[in-house]
KEFI-190438 format. One record per atom (N, C-alpha, C): x, y, z. Coordinates in steps of 0.001 Angstrom, whole numbers, plus 500000, padded with zeros to 6 digits. Layout:
BEGIN
XYZ...
END
This chain:
BEGIN
555472128335305121554620127150305197553626127198304050553483126095303290552590126064302147551145126086302612550238126333301632548824126360301980548355125004302473548871123928301841548475122575302256548896122321303703550090122725304050550564122550305423549742123385306395549369124582305968548540125437306820547201124776307095546599124201306042545306123542306226545429122348307161546516121601307025546713120447307910546863120895309352547607121993309564547777122516310915546428122938311492545617123647310693544335124103311184543405122926311496543428121908310644542599120725310909543020120050312207544342119981312424544836119358313656544399120154314882544525121483314800544133122318315935542634122208316222541827122076315159540378121980315344539969120684316034540815119648315916540484118353316501540897118253317970541670119208318455542109119152319847540926119400320787540963118826321985539924119122322979539951120609323338538820121145323759538766122585324091539823123007325101540036122157326134541037122512327142542426122603326527542728121691325595544048121706324960544210122927324067543148123286323348543215124483322506543442125733323349542700125855324433542852127027325305544247127068325921544756125910326356546091125855326946547150126238325925547020125698324712547992125996323662547974127484323326546779128056323268546674129483322986547358130313324068547132129946325313547767130687326413549281130581326355549788129380326025551240129196325982551872130029324873551230130083323709551787130882322623551676132370322925550604132775323618550507134181324033551625134528325004551928133607325928553045133853326854554366133936326099554541133070325076555785133091324299555955134421323589554848134963323076554908136265322401555262137356323389554649137306324589554951138304325623556408138258326032557002137030326021558421136913326385559344137225325217558788137398324019559605137681322848560273136471322247559743135272322512560365134038322043559667133534320789560446133192319752559914132555318547558680133286318032558824134581317790557655135387317460556984134934316169557770134590315147557180134215313865556310132976313991556865131941314622556115130694314783554925130892315707555158131562316846554085131756317824552934132553317227553254133624316504552197134433315909551416133660314858552138132848314077551460132080313029550496131064313625550973130274314587550121129244315179548971129885315952549256130989316642548199131667317397547111132186316467547502132672315287546507133144314324545628131996313848546234130832313615545443129674313207544485129252314312544961129277315548544088128934316674542898129887316764543166131180316592542087132145316688541091131977315550541576131562314377540656131308313277539779130106313574540342129121314258539527127981314671538462128443315667538884129324316609537939129836317603536796130588316931537156131403315972536142132264315360535425131584314202535880130380313839535201129649312794535418130206311410536559130921311185536828131503309881537857130682309137537958130919307847538928130254306992539820131311306377541120131105306442542072132087305923541929132271304426541568131199303703541482131272302251540083131622301770539202132057302670537833132356302265537338133603302984538157134690302893537862135887303651536612136597303150536222136317301914535080137027301348533740136448301783533746135383302567532485134797302992531711135781303863530414135824303723529625136714304584529697136281306026529528137239306930529612136946308351528498136004308819527437135833307989526365134920308373526850133485308417528065133215307894528619131860307937529172131516309305529292132500310170530025132298311416529097132492312609528445131436313068527507131594314188528184132043315471529424131588315719530117131992316946530407133488316940530822134011315789531102135450315709529826136261315943528735135800315368527468136505315567527031136453317021527193135295317655526823135160319056527627136109319931528941136167319680529834136901320577530009138375320205529279138848319206529437140244318781529363141251319920528375141160320824528286142150321916529460142108322890530246141027322876531370140917323814532623141628323321532676141965322044533916142445321432534559143609322180533802144611322652534469145739323348535154145340324645534852144162325158535346143791326492536367142652326451536736142205325261537655141079325141539095141543325297539899140749325988541312141058326182542148139854325779543337140149325263544268139101324865545265138857325990546091137840325807547193137601326738546744136960328033547683136927328976547465136195330217547543137066331457547575138388331267547565139261332434546208139114333119546160139075334452544881138889335148543840139915334701542641139419334383541583140326333939540936140986335150540321142110334906539601142834335945538114142739335657537340143278336592535905143386336364535655144221335113534742143763334264534467144473333017535294143983331852535993142865332022536792142277330941536501140780330836536691140244329620536508138821329347537692138360328509538240137205328828539361136662328061538870136146326714539547136546325653539183136032324336539362134511324268540357134017324988540624132584324957539487131762325549538563132400326273537451131664326873536326131393325879536317132087324749535179132000323843535049130626323193536153130059322748536078128753322078535536127661322991536084127479324207535530126433325078534045126621325367533612127871325551532197128117325839531345127783324617531813128151323425531062127821322202530933126310322032532003125590322234531954124135322085531063123504323152531095124062324343530234123557325420528763123817325109528470124979324530527092125280324154526554124257323162527376123928322156526928122983321148526917121548321614527711121263322633527832119872323093526869119551324226526803120422325237526065120097326459524985121105326818525270122364326672524424123391327277523162123668326467523308123979325181522147124338324359522306123807322943522470122487322769522712121944321425521561122198320455520315122134320959519175122358320074519171123797319552519446124752320451519468126159320037520598126418319042521755125795319254522878125978318330522515125427316959521956124219316906521603123617315614520507124418314910519542124907315673518479125708315073519041127003314482519978127628315185520585128865314678521398128592313418522144127512313411522932127178312221522028126900311019520873126227311249519933125986310149519379127308309621519068128215310548518551129520310138519580130281309308520820130231309739521887130907308990522037130309307606521923128996307511522024128333306216520904128795305287519686128901305823518554129355305016518740130804304574519220131642305486519465133049305145520529133153304059521573132342304171522651132357303188522138131941301807521282130926301760520745130453300485519800131469299865519147132251300692518197133233300165518895134419299517520168134591299829520912135709299259520603137040299902519857137044300991519496138269301700519800138094303187520010139216303856520267139165305300519021139478306117517899139509305472516652139779306187516422138708307253516131139138308432515884138220309525517109137800310291518302138219309819519532137805310490519612138394311892519283139683312031519369140328313337518438139694314349517215139430313933516247138832314855516668137422315260517153136637314298517588135271314602518792135275315539519716136218315296520904136306316147520519136685317567519617137658317694519226138087319039518501136965319779517659136220319063516955135104319689517943134076320213518977133791319412519979132816319831520805133349320994521161134632320943521935135220322043521174135127323362519882135381323334519085135296324556518993133862325062518818132917324125518745131508324527520071131057325140521175131443324493522491131078325020522740131745326366522348133015326482522567133749327740521809133098328885520563132745328651519774132125329715520378130792330136520830130002329168521431128711329495522734128887330267523546129877329857524819130126330528524591130615331950523700131599332101523451132161333433522881131097334367522039130237333838521434129194334669522488128259335241523441127851334412524455126910334892525546127623335683525783128927335404526906129634336034526532130293337352525248130543337563524836131213338798524908130247339969525635130594341026525722129693342188524356129497342842524064128280343223522828127953343923523189127316345248522626127837346328522970127349347656522598125876347804523541125106348302523323123694348559523459122810347341523808123375346183523935122567344963525387122570344499525924121418344220527308121274343783527352121271342260527874122336341683527943122435340231529373122294339726530252121887340598531659121828340214531862120894339032531224119738339074531437118762337992530920119305336666529743119921336677529189120465335436530064121583334881530544122443335763531379123550335309532732123071334812533260122002335412534576121506334997534557120975333570533380120621333057533284120141331680533411121280330667533280122493331125533333123625330197534759123952329803535646123996330782537029124351330482537805124643331748538878125399331587539766125721332691539077126667333678539673126863334868539090127820335826538906129216335256539804129645334375539648130973333761538382131049332921538094129976332189536881129937331366535643129989332255535655129198333317534528129180334250534346130560334876535453131223335180535383132561335767534721133561334822534937133384333513534367134304332522532930133962332156532464132794332543531195132282332037530019133195332386529887133568333644528754134398334058528793135766333393529992136318333201530114137608332519529650137500331070530014136409330408529586136212329019528067136188328938527439135402329814525982135325329799525323136651330128525864137372331096525252138640331514525319139682330406526473139785329723526613140781328656525722140413327467525642139129327134524759138725326031523307139066326358522905138847327587521524139116327972521236140622327956522250141443328237522046142900328328522467143628327060522445142945325934522932143550324693522244144872324377520906144914324446520184146146324086520564147296325009520673147013326308521027148073327257522425148612326975523368147721326644524726148156326326524753148978325041523999148540324034523969149283322769523340150658322968522302150726323793521674152024324069522640152950324798523374152396325766524370153206326477525412153744325508525918152875324642526927153312323677526411154394322744525145154304322343524578155294321419524356156648322090524224156641323402523969157902324125525251158595324578526381157939324395527659158535324791528321159224323606529046160329323834529840160919322747530904159933322267531294160086320994532315159189320454533636159329321210533968160539321601535167160767322410534871161831323460535285161541324671535115162478325771536500162985326165536806164207325779538145164749326027538440164870327519537439165272328271537597165382329724536233165172330351536222164446331460534970164159332148534631165341333057534206166415332407533840167649333098532464167479333741532050168416334609530724168309335225529595168137334226529645168867333109528573168724332110528600167341331473529797166814331196529901165472330636529483164423331655529769164679332920529334163757333970527816163636333996527126164749333793525663164700333758525182163841332593525818163985331442525447163180330273525670161702330538526827161370331126527166159969331377526243159355332418525990160076333510525123159526334556523697159345334058523256160234333194521918160090332610521850158844331736522909158607330938522937157414330079523027156132330903523651156227332069523812155050332931522576154753333773521636155649333777520473155512334658519486154489334091519950153254334018519150152129333534519274151022334571518184150554335146518287149553336221519106148325335854518982147849334622519703146621334249521205146809334245521688148067334112523131148333334103523686148595335495522835148667336485523277149001337831523607147770338668523497146586338090523781145367338854525281145204339036525718144520340088527159144300340297527824143580339127527066142765338390527637142022337274527859142902336055526920143820335784526973144589334539527580145977334685527545146565335880528085147913336047529554148016335611530421147045335949531811147161335477531928147182333953531047146476333246531086146498331783530596147835331251529576148395331888529122149726331489530224150760331699530927150665332829532034151586333099533171151387332097533438150143331743534486149860330742534130150482329402532849150424329037532408151027327782532614152536327810532332153155328937532552154602329077534041154920328999534869154113329653536311154366329657536895154346328251536330153522327374536829153466326008536573154753325242535636155555325718535363156854325067536172157989325696536797157731326842537527158780327554538930158951326986539322160185326728540703160446326314541665160117327452541230160308328687542013159960329882541190158969330699541361157663330475540483156673331119540458156741332644541543157212333269541560157269334733540445158171335280539951159086334438538933160025334904537607159346335227537495158049334979536292157328335367536058157423336880537129157689337642536959157811339098536092159016339449536006160012338556535169161183338821533693160777338914533332159734338195531959159242338283531690158669339671532685157958340218532535157404341563532466158509342610533295159528342434533278160658343374531942161376343321531405161552342114530108162224341972529011161418342650529003160098342430527950159257343001528036159210344533529257159305345058529431159298346516529245160673347117529236161705346261529160163102346717530272163413347704531428162762347508532569162969348401533804162354347749534977162925348099536221162316347621536851161400348661536175161214349795536681160323350834536574158876350362537679158164350418537691156823349834536719155871350517536468156056351799535527155173352509534117155357351961533728156605351735532401156860351200532305156424349743533387156609348982533394156165347578533295154645347505534074153950348339534080152487348327532737151914348766531973152673349527530684152181350018529605152206348948529855152864347807528874152911346719529208151842345688528231151422344891528530150461343816529578150981342841529679152314342724530616152891341762532055152895342271532272152412343481533645152256343944534451151336343045533771150462342299534470149566341379535230150354340318534804151595340039535507152428339057536943152703339493537149152920340788538500153162341305539337151890341176538748150757341506539459149476341366539859149236339915538965149540338991539261149372337559540396150295337141540336151558337557541389152515337183542745152072337713542793151598338949544054151126339525544569149890338795543674148984338447544082147790337712544705148165336367544069149097335650544581149480334341545942150183334447546135150979335491547448151596335704548492150537336019548120149532336784549033148439337098549398147662335843548410147428334979548668146728333721549611147537332835549380148838332733550240149684331911551657149715332482551783149680333794553111149619334422553832148346334016553119147229333983553728145959333558554151146033332096553330146667331246553699146839329836554933147717329700555002148791330477556168149676330456557428148910330855557318148107331916558465147333332381558948146366331290558019145717330606558368144782329537559040145502328378558490146648327967559073147407326853560483147871327183560702148320328402562031148789328791563025147637328770562629146490329288563528145336329298563912144903327887562993145063326954563264144661325570563922145769324754564100146942325371564721148051324657563791148720323668562488148594323882561501149232323009561057150547323656561532151659323099561256152958323721560306153825322894559762153267321809558914154075320935557679154602321652557080153779322500555826154165323152556005154603324608557249154655325063557481154949326479556971156337326857557145157311325983556678158659326287555175158698326532554423158045325643552964158007325809552581157248327076553274156130327334552970155343328532553238156152329803554357156861329831554689157656331012553683158774331241553231159390330151552230160461330316550932159904330909550484158761330395549246158164330919549414157797332387550567157184332710550817156809334107550917158035334996551650159043334537551801160268335330550448160906335598549640161063334544548341161712334711547416160878335594547466159546335414546610158675336213546984158683337683548278158566337969548723158569339361548416159907340013548702160987339307548419162316339873546925162508340078546108162027339119544667162176339233544114161448340442544554160229340672544066159474341824544543160098343132545768160623343132546310161215344363545637162537344706545191163282343688544638164608343948543108164615344024542453163711343325540993163751343276540339162769344244541148161935344876540637161033345905541420161233347187540737161203348291541398161279349590541748159846350016542914159378349555543345158005349813544210157941351060543984156930351877544812156699353060545955155757352685547109156019353242548277155206352896548115153749353292547336153473354343547217152100354830545972151387354300545228152018353387544046151368352818544449150503351632543539149657351173543839148771350043544152149582348790543329150598348498543599151433347334544889152226347509545109152761348706546336153519348951547580152670348772547551151445349295548707150552349149548926150167347683547832149973346956547979149607345555548597150746344746548157151964345010548727153108344294550206153282344649550541153093345919551948153163346336552773152097345636552213150907345505552909149809344830553127150129343354552145150744342716552281151127341308553410152136341142553441153141341994554502154147341912555873153510342139555957152569343084557227151896343361557657151046342165556715150351341532557038149538340356557546150404339216556885151536339000557326152453337942558736152957338245558946153380339485560249153911339884561347152870339706561094151631340140562103150573340024562398150246338565561353150237337734561544149927336316562373150992335621562143152246335982562815153353335308564200153622335860564362153491337168565601153944337803566828153205337289566770151888337234567950151131336805568317151457335361567299151665334517567575151995333116568159153387333002567622154338333771568141155706333749569595155744334197569901155025335268571261155041335808572275154390334874571825153557333944572756152876333041573180153745331861572445154838331607572696155619330394574054156313330402574466157023331465575773157691331425576925156750331128576888155544331682577960154587331415578054154212329954576920154047329296576929153696327880577414154869327028577073156087327439577560157264326712579078157377326857579590157169328064581036157269328289581809156219327488581240155045327339581939153995326590582138154394325132581203155169324593581311155610323200582228156820323062582111157769323986582792159061323825584120159143324566584502158125325293585723158210326102586948158474325215587738159472325657588962159811324921590007158700325073590615158328323967591656157304323973592913157869323328594057157377323780595320157752323136595354157181321723596076157865320852596137157413319451596586155959319348597520155551320196598056154193320098597040153135320535596019153571321310595017152618321805593811152488320889593723153362319904592524153383319067592422152138318198593525151602317766593488150418316898592801149241317580592966149134318898592372148018319633591015148363320238590566149595320030589278150017320612588131149373319850587022149091320531585860148520319838585291149516318832584837149002317701584289149864316665582982150496317144582707151685316619581479152387316976580394151993315987579378151346316498578267150870315677577195151954315607576795152312314400575776153350314227574464152951314891574138151656314858572897151196315490572966151382317002574173151152317582574316151339319021574206152818319384574741153680318531574635155123318776573169155540318814572370155034317873570946155377317850570221154807319060570656153636319506570050153046320699570325153901321927571571154382322044571922155251323169571195156590323058571063157097321824570313158343321626568872158177322097568296157023321815566933156748322280566878156719323807567927156194324440567979156158325898568102157566326481568904158420325841569025159804326316567678160507326193567004160286325084565669160860324915564708160301325966564878159032326300564074158400327354564289159110328690565529159445329018565818160165330264565170161546330228565217162194329050564602163511328927563088163437329144562463162398328620561022162222328811560715161955330279561531161109330908561327160813332331561413162076333172562281162997332771562435164235333533561132165023333584560345164931332505559082165661332451558101165161333502558138163844333777557149163239334670557769162732335969558982163198336268559765162593337344559130162723338719558620163890339044558188164115340426557029163216340820556050163036339938554875162233340284555187160750340293556230160337339555556556158916339441557704158507340357558057159335341301559050159020342337560432158732341766560819159452340706562160159278340128562817160645339946562408161615340732562856162982340519564370163127340703564889162614341802566307162813342121567215162147341096566972160872340815567852160142339895567759160706338485566578161144338077566425161664336718567144162997336556566948163896337492567604165203337386569119165065337464569609164194338373571049164005338500571633163416337214570983162405336668571483161747335460571460162696334278570379163448334131570289164359332988571354165452333082571588165962334283572631166974334465574009166396334157574275165172334618575560164524334329575744164325332824574690163918332147574776163715330697575084165022329979574412166087330362574664167378329718576110167809329909576599167729331139577969168155331422578979167299330661578798165973330718579786165078330097579761165196328574578575165212327976578489165252326514579017166586325989578702167688326653579204168985326203580730169023326267581301168599327383582757168607327533583413167645326532582834166462326369583425165460325468583358165916324021582266166546323620582131167000322232583196168044321903583381168986322802584401170007322560585792169396322504586058168440323400587373167801323414587600166984322152586589166285321678586720165465320471586933166336319236586238167460319175586434168367318038587873168901318034588393169272319210589781169740319286590754168630318905590430167385319302591330166269319014591422165969317523590390166364316765590423166131315313591525166938314632591946168024315278592939168891314646594323168257314625594639167509315662596000166995315744596118165494315591595018164813315292595075163351315214595751162901313928596469161750314011597042161203312789595931160566311958596254160186310747595236159715309804594514158475310307595224157579311009594597156355311487593611156649312622593970157587313487593103157899314623591972158835314241592179159637313162591186160648312834589835160021312477589848158928311766588588158295311349587779157855312572588476157306313559587773156862314763587234158061315540588051159124315653587588160291316391586443160990315657586426160923314332585311161494313588584016160751313922584096159427314048582913158648314428582470159015315836583456159210316732583105159629318091582441161004318085583005161932317318582442163284317257581030163256316672580833162419315662579501162308315060578485161805316081578887160797316875577999160283317922577725161354318970578780162100319359578608163151320370577649164223319882577765164591318609576875165611318045575432165097318010575278163811317742573933163222317768573336163339319181574163163108320185573685163222321570573395164678321928574225165585321398574007167014321657572657167484321122572258166921319991570989167327319389569820167067320344569897165967321103568832165635322050568941166487323309570172166664323778570371167341325064570315168858324966570784169442323835570909170901323742570145171509322570569602170680321710568832171212320596569601171212319280568854171480318203569416171389316854570477172465316592570262173656317103571201174756316808572592174445317363572659173997318599573961173688319194574615172522318461573827171508318103574387170363317383574936170795316023574241171702315324574729172200314030576026172985314196576102173772315265577318174537315543578509173605315752578337172563316540579426171618316798579750170792315559578756170531314725579011169804313478579890170630312542579615171933312440580458172801311611581859172914312193581960172974313527583281173044314155584087171788313849583430170616313854584132169371313537584597169355312093583749169834311180584138169889309764585304170844309561585250171990310227586350172959310094587644172399310658587534171630311767588739171052312361589402170084311395588612169246310753589170168271309797589706168988308573588937169965308053589363170697306850590636171487307116590702172159308264591889172934308612593107172056308774592949170881309353594082169981309541594594169486308189593661169226307249594075168745305920594840169839305179594370171102305288595065172216304627596458172395305192596593172265306527597907172407307162598847171333306691598338170120306569599168168985306112599667169208304688598753169680303805599152169914302409600180171043302309599989172088303109600892173225303070602292172835303511602366171961304486603688171562304974604359170595304007
END
């Protein structure tokens, strides 16, 4: 698409009503999640986001003082999420920012928006950023107060009509969180400055540091505590360990006592994030993307085991049922894929009579690598099988693969000795695939041994043919 066409597209998107922009953004995000029309969806979504953020693709060198929306929303950045998966406490949808910004300038605080834009213009003309921080904070507080005033429920007052002018129900749902985080910017920044950049493990000593940093009244409210916990989780090497903070505050691992404290929300957040990761794992498996599966399984395994061992969860409680559901989802996602691997291996390595080889499907190197990735996937699953409720199927499948691949590799190498010239090429491809599978199942040394045996079989057969 030419630059002129890009500009026309961006101008068109900027003219759409806020609800239409938000809807279009959600639809393209869903298309990307489904893997449909990725090039077009990503391009249009990028243009939409530039409209939201008020940036220009051809003017990247402009100072950030040109973008009042970006300056306003700076404190929200750690809590923004993309896509359409249901958000949890401590998260805000990025798609909600544009409708709220337009509402601020149109209905909620037009004078404050215009005053801030004039200030930014003056700062830009001066060539200095002096006063930018103070002006931004003043505007953030004004916007926060206006947002909280309209978003806070008042008994006996019907605000449905006013809220409906802002945007979709998702936007309205995010509104109070946006105002609360903007109002608590200093407290959030102080919390972030008092936390280590990375917390390898939430040990007792680290728990003391975290609880001390959290000991701020403004962060203890039901509205802001989930955001404070989310900020801490971003520093944790194992985010599920946030539940240790809830256990410490309750002075007990009993779920009833933990749930009775404000910090019980930490357990809800941890369960939500495990559920989200399970959905991502399921999507990656369906699309055949196995690059990140090992990391995902480790996080899920550690998280599920951590919740099961560090909390006394009842099977019939809300948290207990949710954890059981997560384990079942993981098991269902993995089991069908694991069970399909032996069949795909057999289709490649199955011995055929010489007369049948001409009509046999060709062996595609890309398919061999795909199957190799699946075998490696089964091996990774074996590491985490017991905690993820896939122990039996994983061990059985891995044992079957080892037995079949070992037997097939030896048989294919022997078959190379007596095959005619037309069949030998096909059997060599089969042997090469089998050796590739052996490397995953038995290691490099065994695969090298079988590779030399295959070469010797072909070389010996050629020498015998020449001698005769």
